[in-house]
N, C-alpha and C positions, 0 to 999 in steps of 0.2 A: 156858271153855277146853274144847275137845273132847277126848274120850278118844282116845289114840293107842295103836296096837299097834306096838311098837318092836322091830325086828329089825336085827342088824348087817348092814351092806350095803357092799360095795366100790363106791366111786364112780368108779374109774378109767374104766370103760366109759361113764360118763354125761357125760364132760367135752366130748365133741365130737359134732357132727352134720354130715352131708354138705350141701354147698351147690353148686349147679350154675350156671355162667355160659355162655351160648351167644352166641358172637360170629360173625355173618355179615358178611363183609367189605363186601358191597354196602350193608348197613345201617349199619355202622360208619363207612364213608366214602361217603355217598350222592352226593357231588359230585366223585367221582374224575376224571371227564372234564374238569372245570375245574381241579382242583388235585390232582395226583398226590401222595399222602402218602408220607412216608419209610417205609422198611421197618423202621425202629427206632422204637418208639412205646410208649405206655402204654395200657392198657385200664381205664377207670374209676378210674384211680389205684390199681388193685388188682394189676395184672400188668404187668411190663416185658417187652417183646419186643425182642430184639436179634438181628440177622442179620449174618453175615459171609461174604464170598466164600471165606475160608480158602484151601484149596489148589485151589479150583475155577477154571474159566476164565470163567464168567459169574457175575455177582453177583445177589443176591436183589432182587426188585422186585415192585411191584403191577402187574398187567396185566389188562385186561378180557377176558373170554371170552364168546362169544356165547351159550353154553348155561349156564355156571355163574356168570355175573356177574363181579364183581371177585374176582381170586385173588391170594393171596400166593404168589409163585413162588420156590422155592429149588431150586437146581440141583446137579448132581453135585459132591460134595465141599464144598458149602456147609455152614454150621452155623446152627442156629436155637436161641436161648436163651430160655427162659421162666422168669421169676422172680416169686415172690409178694412183693409189697411190704409186706404186713401180717404179722400173727401166724400166719395160717392156712397150713398145709402143703397142697401140691397132691397129690392122690391119684390123679387120672386126667385124661388129656388125650386127646380124640378129634379126630383130624384128618379133616375131611370133604373129600373130594376129588371134583371133578366136571370136566366138560368135557375139555379137553386134558390135564388132570392125570392122567386115567385111562390115558393112552397109555404112560407111561414111569415109573410109580411104582417107586421104588427101595426097597431095604431101608434102614431108618433105625435108627441105633444111638444109644441114649441114654447119657448120662454116668452115670446111676443108674436103678434100676427096670428094667422090661422091657417090650418091645413084644409085644402079642398078634398072632396071625396076622391079617392084614387081611381085612376083609369086602369081597369083590369082587362087588358087586351093583348095584342100581339105586335111583333115588330113590323117594320116597313115591308119586309119581304113576306110577311104572313107565314113565316116558317117556325117561329118560336114564340112562346109567351113573352110579353114585355109589359110590365106595369109602370105607370107613372104616378108619382105622388107629389103634389105641388103645394108649397108654402107661399102665401102672399102676405105682404105687410110693408113696412118701411123701417129699416133698422140697420145699424152697422154691426150688430152683434146679436146672433140668435143661437140659442142652445136647444137642441132637439133631444128629447128623452124617448127611448125606444120602449114600447109597451112590453109587459111581462108575457103576454100570450099572443098567439097568432089570431089575427082578426080579419085580414083581407086575403091571406094566402090560400092556395087551393087545398092544402091539407085540412084546414079547419072549415072552409066554405063548401068544398066538394066531397071531401072524404070523411068529414065528421070527427076529425081528431082534435077535439076541443082542448086537450091538454098540451098541445104543441107549443113550445116556447116561441116567443116572438122574435123577429129579426128585422133589420133594415139593411139590405145588401144591395149596394148600388154598383152598376157597371159604368154609369156616367152621371154627371151632375151639370145642370144648366142653370147658370146664375144670371139674373138680370138686375141692372142697377139704374138709378137715375144719375146720369152723367152730368156733372156740373159744367156750366159753360162760362164764357168770359164775362157775362153780365153779372155773375155772382160777386165779382170783385168790386163792383160799384157800390160803395157803402152808403146805406141810408136811402137807396133809390126806392121810391114808392110808385111814382107815375112817370112814364116817359111819353114820347110822341110817336105816333104811327105815321110813316112817310110812304107814299106811293110813288115809285119811280119806274117809269115804263111799264106800268101795270103790275109791278111786284111790290110786296110790302117790306119795308125796312123800319128800323127803330132809330130815332134821332135822340141822342142824349148829349147835352153840352155841345161840343164841336164834332162829335163822332157820329158816323152812320154805321149801324150794325144790322146784320141779317138776323133772322129769327133764332139762330143758334148762338147768338152772342159774339159773332166774329166781326171785328171792326173792318169795314170795307174802305172807308175814306174819311177825311175830315171836311166839314162843311165850309171851312174858310181856307 
């Protein structure tokens, strides 16, 4: 048995780690020209996407764009719901907007959390406009309401078309979660012990030795 240097250590901050999922609609639905997918669907059985016309005039749909590829289009006063189907909470969602979606981007209002100011820039190749609009918070269920008017799109900002109806048209969606680790299964755990082994930190709880991601490495007896 190796000698341990034992120090009291709060484990709360070690129970989660971020995980990122990048969904490009052209890659998710490569055969959209042959079979248009529904705009209510699941992603890897991890996330449920539900769209509603709500008080809008046009309903959500998938439509091909000659610059941005397949886009999920939601229009003025539509809603877009994103739910985590597992134990992990969603902490960030980035809507990647290209092609025609850049013309009339609306203000988007979330049911919880908050939206950052959108990035109104270009894609990595510097060839096309590409905007990014990011939500941050911590929830397993967020509903986004699309504003009635264009607020960030180039039609209203650059061309002065203040009556342009708002849209949220994504070519991709990047979802980040707090991935739960093995330590979450230890009920009632308030304080553990920090253990230094060969210059690296581990956590000792009862007879187990865990790394900082909650994976059990060995038993101390």
